[in-house]
N, C-alpha and C positions, 0 to 999 in steps of 0.2 A: 267134540270138545271145542269150545269157542276160544279164540285167541284174543286176549285183552290187549289193548294198545299200551305201549310203554309210556306212561305219563311221567315217570320219574326223570327220564332223559329230557323231556320237554320242559318240565319245571326247573331242571338244572340250567338249561339254556336260557330260559326266561330270567332266572335269578342272576345268572352271569351277565346278561344284557343290562339288567337293572344296576348291578354292581358297577359296571364300566360306565354307564351313563352318570351315576353319582361320582365316579372317579373323574369324569370329564368336568363336572361341576366343581369338584374340589380343586382340581388342577387349575382351572380357569380362575377361581377365586384367589389362589395363591399367586398366580401369574399377575393378576390385577393388583395384588398387594405389593409385589416387588418391582413392577415396571409400569410405565405409562401406557405401553402398547397393550397390556393386558386388559385395559378398560374397553378396548374395541372388541375383544373377544367375549367379554363378560355379558354383554347384552344378548347376543344370539344364544349363548349357553343358558342364560336365565330364561329365555323363551322356551328352550328345550325342556328345562326343568319344570316350567309351569304348564306346558302344553302336553308333552309326551309322558312324563313320569306319572301324573295322576290317572292316566288311562288304565293302569294296572294296579290293583290294590296291593299286590305283593311288593311293589316298588316304593311304597310310601313309608314303610317302617321295617324294622328288623335288621337282618344281617346285611342287606344291600346298602344300607347307609354307611357301612364301613368303607365303601368306595370313596367317600369323601376323604378319609385318611390316606388311602392308597393314592388317590389322585393328587393330594397335596405334596407327595414326594416327587412327582414327575417334573414339575418346573424346577425344583431344586437340583435334580439330576441334570437338567438342561443347562442350568447356570454352571454347574461343575464341568460339564463337557465343553462348554464355550470358553471357559477360562483355563482349560488344561494347559495349553501350550504357552499362553501368556504368563502363567504363574511360574513356569519352569525358568523363564528368562527375566524375571522381575527384579527390580531393585527394592531394597528395603524402604518402606514408607511411601510407596506409590499407590497404595490402597487397591491393589489388585486382589480380588476375592480369592481366598484359598479354596481350591476345588475339593480338597479333602474334607473340609468342614461342610460345605454344601452337599457334597456327594454322600457323606456319612449320614446326614440327617435325611436326605432323600431316599437312600436305600433303606434306612430304618423305617420311615413312614410307609413306603411302598410294601416292604416285607411284612410289617405289622398289620397293615390293612388286609393284605391277601391271606395271611395266616389266620387272622381272627375270623375272616369270612369263611375260610375253609373249616375251621373248628366249629363255628356256629352252624354251618350247613350240615356238618357231620352229626352234630348233636340233634339238630332238628330232624334229620332223616332217621336217626336211631329211635326217636320218640314216636314216629309214625308207625302205626300197627301194620303188620304185613297183610297185604290184601290177596291172599291166595285161597 
């Protein structure tokens, strides 16, 4: 009896790598939108998106693109974390960002992206015929 290689584990790892690469692109895009420093990170990440991502056809479409949504939440969580202690001792009207607002949106985007990716991946694997 010949043992077949486990291709489902490899395809899962490749899919996760594509998801997190797209999350990097989404996070950098949001970072560039909310700060001037983000523009310095946008160029190298754009190169990654143009050079690395097209090498794999499974990274061009489908559930891995939900990484953009998950990645968009990461810079928002960073803003919330950086403003946590400042907000506790703020005075009214000093324009200190509320970390609860930034954090809630960041957690929502990160969780929604990961959950949608997991659901789409589960549906996709359920449609695949059993190769036994």
